[in-house]
C-alpha positions in Angstrom: 116.7 28.7 83.0 113.8 26.2 82.8 115.0 22.7 82.3 113.5 20.0 80.1 112.7 18.0 83.2 110.7 20.9 84.7 108.8 21.5 81.5 108.1 17.8 81.1 106.6 17.7 84.6 104.5 20.7 83.8 103.1 19.0 80.8 102.3 15.9 82.7 100.6 17.9 85.4 98.6 19.7 82.7 97.4 16.4 81.3 96.6 14.9 84.7 94.5 18.0 85.6 92.7 17.7 82.2 91.7 14.1 83.0 90.8 15.1 86.6 88.5 17.9 85.4 87.3 16.4 82.1 83.7 16.1 83.3 83.5 19.9 83.5 83.8 20.2 79.7 80.9 19.8 77.3 81.4 16.4 75.7 80.8 17.9 72.2 82.3 21.3 71.3 80.0 24.3 71.5 82.2 26.7 69.6 81.4 28.0 66.1 83.4 26.7 63.1 86.4 28.9 62.4 86.5 30.3 65.9 90.2 29.5 66.3 91.3 31.7 63.4 90.4 34.9 65.2 92.6 33.9 68.1 95.8 33.3 66.1 98.4 36.0 65.5 99.1 37.2 61.9 102.5 35.5 61.9 104.6 33.0 63.9 106.3 34.5 66.9 109.9 35.6 66.4 111.0 34.6 69.9 109.7 31.4 71.5 106.8 31.6 74.0 107.1 30.2 77.5 105.5 26.8 78.1 103.2 28.5 80.6 101.8 30.7 77.8 101.5 27.8 75.5 99.5 25.7 78.0 97.3 28.7 78.8 96.5 29.0 75.1 95.7 25.3 75.0 93.3 25.7 77.9 91.6 28.8 76.7 91.4 28.3 72.9 92.1 24.6 72.1 90.1 22.7 74.7 86.8 24.5 74.1 87.0 23.4 70.4 87.5 19.7 71.2 85.0 16.8 71.3 86.3 15.1 74.4 86.3 11.4 73.4 88.1 10.6 76.7 85.1 11.8 78.6 83.2 9.1 80.6 80.0 10.5 78.9 81.3 9.8 75.4 79.3 6.8 74.2 80.5 6.4 70.6 83.5 4.8 69.0 86.3 5.5 66.5 88.0 3.1 64.1 91.5 1.8 64.7 94.4 1.5 62.3 95.2 -2.0 61.0 98.5 -2.2 62.9 96.7 -1.3 66.1 94.0 -3.8 65.4 96.7 -6.5 65.0 98.3 -5.8 68.3 94.9 -5.7 70.0 94.0 -9.0 68.5 97.2 -10.5 69.9 96.3 -9.1 73.4 92.8 -10.6 73.2 94.2 -13.9 72.2 96.4 -13.9 75.2 93.8 -12.5 77.5 91.3 -15.3 76.7 93.7 -18.1 76.0 92.6 -18.6 72.3 94.4 -19.3 69.1 94.4 -16.5 66.4 92.8 -18.9 63.9 89.6 -18.8 65.8 89.2 -14.9 65.5 87.0 -14.4 62.1 83.4 -15.9 62.6 83.0 -17.5 66.2 80.7 -15.1 67.9 79.0 -13.3 65.1 75.7 -15.0 65.8 76.2 -15.6 69.6 77.9 -12.7 71.4 76.5 -13.9 74.7 79.0 -16.8 74.6 81.9 -14.5 75.4 80.0 -12.8 78.3 79.1 -16.2 79.9 82.6 -17.7 79.5 85.0 -14.8 79.8 86.4 -16.1 83.0 87.1 -19.5 81.6 90.0 -20.7 79.5 89.8 -21.7 75.8 87.2 -19.0 75.0 86.7 -18.3 71.4 86.7 -14.5 70.7 85.0 -12.7 67.9 87.7 -10.3 67.0 85.6 -8.2 64.7 83.3 -7.2 67.5 86.1 -6.4 69.8 87.9 -4.3 67.2 84.8 -2.1 67.0 84.0 -1.8 70.7 87.6 -1.4 71.9 89.4 0.3 69.1 88.9 3.9 70.2 90.7 3.2 73.4 93.9 2.2 71.7 96.0 4.4 69.4 99.1 3.1 67.7 101.4 5.5 69.5 100.0 4.6 72.9 99.5 0.9 72.5 102.8 -0.3 73.9 102.4 1.7 77.1 98.8 0.4 77.4 100.0 -3.2 77.1 102.8 -2.8 79.6 100.8 -0.7 82.2 97.2 -2.3 81.8 98.3 -5.9 81.5 96.0 -8.7 80.4 94.4 -9.0 83.8 93.3 -5.4 83.9 92.2 -5.5 80.3 89.9 -8.5 81.1 88.5 -6.7 84.2 87.9 -3.6 82.1 86.1 -5.5 79.4 83.8 -7.3 82.0 83.0 -4.0 83.7 82.0 -2.4 80.4 79.8 -5.4 79.5 78.1 -5.2 82.9 77.4 -1.5 82.3 76.0 -2.3 78.9 73.6 -4.8 80.5 72.5 -2.3 83.1 71.8 0.3 80.5 69.8 -2.1 78.4 67.7 -3.0 81.4 66.9 0.6 82.1 65.6 1.1 78.6 63.5 -2.1 78.8 61.8 -0.8 81.9 60.5 2.3 80.1 57.5 1.6 77.9 58.2 4.6 75.8 61.4 3.0 74.5 62.4 -0.2 72.7 65.6 -2.1 72.0 65.9 -2.2 68.2 68.3 -5.1 68.1 69.6 -7.3 70.9 72.6 -5.8 72.7 75.9 -6.8 71.2 78.5 -6.9 74.0 78.6 -3.2 74.9 76.7 -1.8 71.9 73.0 -0.9 72.7 70.6 0.1 69.9 67.4 1.8 71.1 64.8 4.3 70.1 61.6 6.1 71.2 58.6 4.1 70.0 56.5 5.9 67.3 53.5 7.5 69.0 50.3 9.2 67.9 51.1 9.1 64.2 54.5 10.7 64.7 57.3 9.5 62.4 59.6 7.4 64.5 62.7 8.2 62.6 62.2 11.9 62.9 61.3 11.6 66.5 64.6 9.9 67.3 66.6 12.3 65.2 65.2 15.1 67.4 65.9 13.1 70.5 69.5 12.4 69.6 70.1 16.1 68.6 68.6 17.2 72.0 70.9 14.8 73.9 74.1 15.8 72.1 73.4 19.5 72.0 73.1 19.5 75.8 76.9 18.9 76.0 76.3 16.3 78.8 76.8 13.2 76.6 77.6 12.2 73.1 75.8 9.3 71.3 75.6 8.3 67.6 72.9 7.0 65.3 72.5 4.0 63.0 69.8 2.6 60.7 68.7 -1.0 60.9 66.3 -2.3 58.3 65.2 1.3 57.6 64.7 2.1 61.3 66.6 5.0 62.6 67.9 4.2 66.1 70.2 5.7 68.7 73.5 3.9 69.4 75.2 3.8 72.8 78.6 2.2 73.2 80.0 1.7 76.7 83.8 1.8 76.8 85.5 5.0 77.9 88.2 4.3 80.4 86.6 6.6 83.0 83.0 5.5 82.6 81.3 4.3 85.8 77.8 3.2 86.8 76.9 6.8 87.8 77.6 8.0 84.3 75.2 5.4 82.9 72.5 6.6 85.3 73.2 10.2 84.4 72.9 9.3 80.7 69.6 7.6 81.2 68.3 10.5 83.2 69.3 12.8 80.4 67.7 10.6 77.8 64.4 10.5 79.8 64.5 14.3 80.3 65.0 15.0 76.6 62.5 12.4 75.6 59.8 14.1 77.6 60.5 17.4 75.9 60.7 16.0 72.4 57.4 14.2 72.9 55.7 17.3 74.1 57.1 19.4 71.2 56.1 16.8 68.6 52.7 15.9 69.9 49.9 17.1 67.7 
């Protein structure tokens, strides 16, 4: 008889293999809505299935329908619950040696202050910004494990790495005359777009570009509107994201930009 210990190990191995191979999956699901219904039996099984069968079903039917937000090529963010946000705020206070009373309006007009002083003590942290950029990494059920196993030191290192990747990505955009930064980078959030060209509508141009990027399955970005300007939004922050992923993203953006400009040119 299979023991709880054996099955637990099998589940852990399954999760570990998923993370190991996550880059093989399209970041955004390619399946049609309702696809799962055709794979389900008409009724619940009378006898329990083996764990092996369950995990095979997850691999073959569940994973293809997911948007893999854990992917290093997922450059968007989710919102956190208020309880998770509170814990995260306490961690950031500890990480940067600040008092909670300084967390509402300190960096709203000067995010560069944190980047330039993150290694020093008595840094004032803009909690609102960090809630947005870090929230998708922390879920309420996982938070305690993250705190215990990441530690403040690793959290600080991770934040600094993400900021550096955001800077590098912003620099790549600035070097290409076809693109522009819509608003200055905010920590790890980069707003950019293709410049309007030859009478083409800039908003529609960038909608097409974003759709081309996301439909490729190689990355996932989101959009935003600033003063009526439609722009593409990139947030660096997935746990597995490295410099090579940022370069791959930029190559993908340039590739799709060339195609979109060709298709839209009069």
